[in-house]
N, C-alpha and C positions, 0 to 999 in steps of 0.2 A: 476736507479742503476743496475749494473750487479754484483751479488754476486756469488763468486766461493769459495767453500770449498777446502781447501788445505790439512790439516791434524789436528786431535785432536781438538784444539780450534782456529786454524788459518783459517782466511777468508781473501780473497782479494775482495775488493769492488772497482768497477771502475765507475766513472762518466765522463761526458764530459770534465771536467777540470782536473781531477787528479785521482790517485789511493790512496786507503787506505788499508794498510796491518795490520791485527790485530794478535797479539800473535803468531808470527812465531816460530815454534818449529822444525819442519823438513818437508821435502816434496818438490816437484818440483813445481815451479811457472810457469804460462803459459807465452808465448812471451808477452812482454810489450813494449809500445811505449817509446822509450828511452828519448824523449824530454818532456814527460808528467810528471809533479811533482808526487811524491810518498811520502806519510807520513806514517812512520812506528809507529804504536801504540802498546805499551807493557802495559798489565794491571797490571802485578807485576813480582817479580823476580824469581819465580820458573822455573826450567829448562824446564818444559813442556809448558811454555808459553813464554819464552824468550831465544833465542839462538843468541848470538852476531854475530855468523857466517853469519847472514842474511845480514849484511852490506857489507861484501866482496862479497857475492854472487850477491847483487844488482849491486855492482861496475863492476863485471865480466860480468853482463848482459848489461852493457853500460848505466845504468840509470844515468842521468846527474843532476837531481834536487831531492835530497832525504834529507828529514828531519825526525826527530824522536820525539815522545812524550813519556816520561817516567814518571812514578809515583816516589814519593820520597823514596820508599823502595828499589830502586835499587842503590847499592852502586857505587861510582866512579870507584872502580877497575874493575867493570863489564861493564863499558861503552866501546864502540868500540874504538879501537886505532885511533888516529889522528882525533878524533871528539872533539868538544868543547861544554861545557855546556853553552848555550846561555844565560840563565838567571835563577837564583834561585828566586822563588816567593818572598822571603824574603830580597832579595838584594836591597841595596840602590842605587840610581843613582846620579851621579854628572856630570852635563854638557853633559847629553847624554851618559855618559860612565858608565858601571856598576862597582861599587866598593863593598866593604863589602864581602859578601860570594859568589858573582859572581865568578865562578871557570873555569879555563882552565886546561885541563888535556891532557895526551898523548903528542904528538908532534904537536897538532893542533895550529893554530893561530886564536884567537878570533876575531870576527868582531862585537862587541857589540854596535850596533847603536840603541838599543831599549831604549825608554825613559819612559816607563811605570813601576813604581816601583813594581806594583802588578802583573806584567807578565800577564796581561789579554789580551793583544793584541799582535799578531805576525803574521800579515796578509800578509807579503811579503815573497814569497817562496825563493827569493834571500838571505834574512836574514837567514831564517831557514835552507837552504841548508847546509848540513854538520855540522848541530848543533843538540844538544839535547835540547828539550823544556821540562822543568821540571814542573809536575803538582801535585796538592794536591787534596785530596778528598773534595767533597762538594763545588766545585767552578765551574765558568764558564770561557771559554776562546774563543777568536777569533783567528782563524788560517788561513793560505793561502787558496785560491780557494773558498772563501766565505764560509768557514767551521767554524762552532760554535760547541763546545763541552761542555758538562756537565759532571762532575765526581761525582760518588757515592762512598761511603765507602764500601769496600768489607767485607764480613764476614769471609774471610780468610786472604787475604794480597793484598795490593795495592788498585786498583780502579775498577770500571766499568765505561764504557763510553756510553753516549748518544750523538750521532753526528748528526748534522743537517746542510744540504747543499741544494742547489737549487733543487736537484732531490728528496729529501725526508729525512726521519729520520731513523737512523740505531742505534741499541742498541747492545752492545757487553758486556756480563755480567762479563767476566773474571772468577774469582772464587767467585762472589757474588752468593751465593746459600744457601739453607737450609741444611746444612752438618750434618744431623743426621743419625744414624744407629740404629739397634735394640739394640745395647749395649750401646748407649748413656744414661747416667743417666738422670732422669727426670728434675733435676734442669738445667742441661746443655742443654737438649733439649728445654726447655721453653725459656732459654736465647738466644739460636741460633735462633729459630724460630721467637722470637720477634725481635731480631736484623735484621734478613733478611726481615721481613716484613716492619719494619721501614725504612730500607734503600731504599726500593722501593716506598715509599710515594710520593717522588717528581715526579714520573712518572705517577701518577694516572689520571691526566687530559691531557696527552700528546698523540697525535696520532702517533704511531709508525708504520712505513712500514715494517722493517725487524728487527728481534730480534734473537740473538744467545745466547742459554741458555744451561747450563750444564744438562746432563741427564746421570748420572754416575752410572753404575751397581755395583760399589763398595759399594754403599750405601744399598745394598740389597733391602728389600721391600719398603724402602724410597727412592728409586732411582729417583722417579719422583715428589717428594713432592714440591720442589722449582719450577720445570718446571710447574706443574699443577697450583700452586698458581698464578704464573705469567699470564698464560693464562686466569684464572678466574678473576683476579682482575686488571690487567694491560692491557694485550692484545696487539696484533700486527696483521698486515695483513698477514705477513708470518713469521713462526718461524723456526729456523734452530737448531736442536739438536747438541750439541757438548760435548767434554770431555767424550766421551764414550769408550775411549781407543781403544782396538782391538775388541770391540763388537758393531759394528754398527746395529746389530739386536736388540739392546736395543730400537731403535726408532720404529721398527716394533712391539715389545711388548707393548710399550706405545699406539700405534694406535689400537692394538687389545683391549686393555683395555679401550680406550677412543676414539672410532671411530667417535665421534662427532667433533673431530679436524682434520679429514682427509683433509679438505680443507685448513687447516692453516699451519700444521706441514709439513715441506719439507723433 
């Protein structure tokens, strides 16, 4: 895998078979191979994690095979124009065609030839191209390019993604973090910390190659609570700080306080 930081919580991951773009907010993308499939992952609907303009930008770049993976907290009105919801996980299937709450929106024309009513499999990029694949937390899905994802429930909104492909395993936390500050009441603090740690339990016995985790200076002295817990109890070969807004020096601060992670934290 080649992992490129774009901005805020946005990362571009490249493998031999495809690109994965996580949580595009703003920033310039590097030159891309236009024939290589690209999957756009969105963790949740907040504007610093999802910018619908990314789809027009990819079209202008000449990308020819683009699909997207959205959590269910993103409303249809915020979907890109002329794209189609490939399948709602709760949709019913009749003779290979989606009915029920399978939805077409904008001016797009659906090509709904998926036969799995649980939306667990969508392994053909030609099917996913130009479509949104809707996911829910605490589930697993097969995607094109021999890609498998597992979704975790966020402590804020949407999901976190654990992605596995032939080159390795990549974790993107989205806004799954221990969001406490000095002003958080004790009861809320206990609930938040407990929910965060419980959400990470499915990862405990998984070998993760790359992990992107929030390291947010807005949390004050608790800026690294979730980050440090992940390093101590989950672990990854390489960890990329994100969500540090306009203060990249937050990562330097963490490494001064925890120099034992200098070989792990990028």
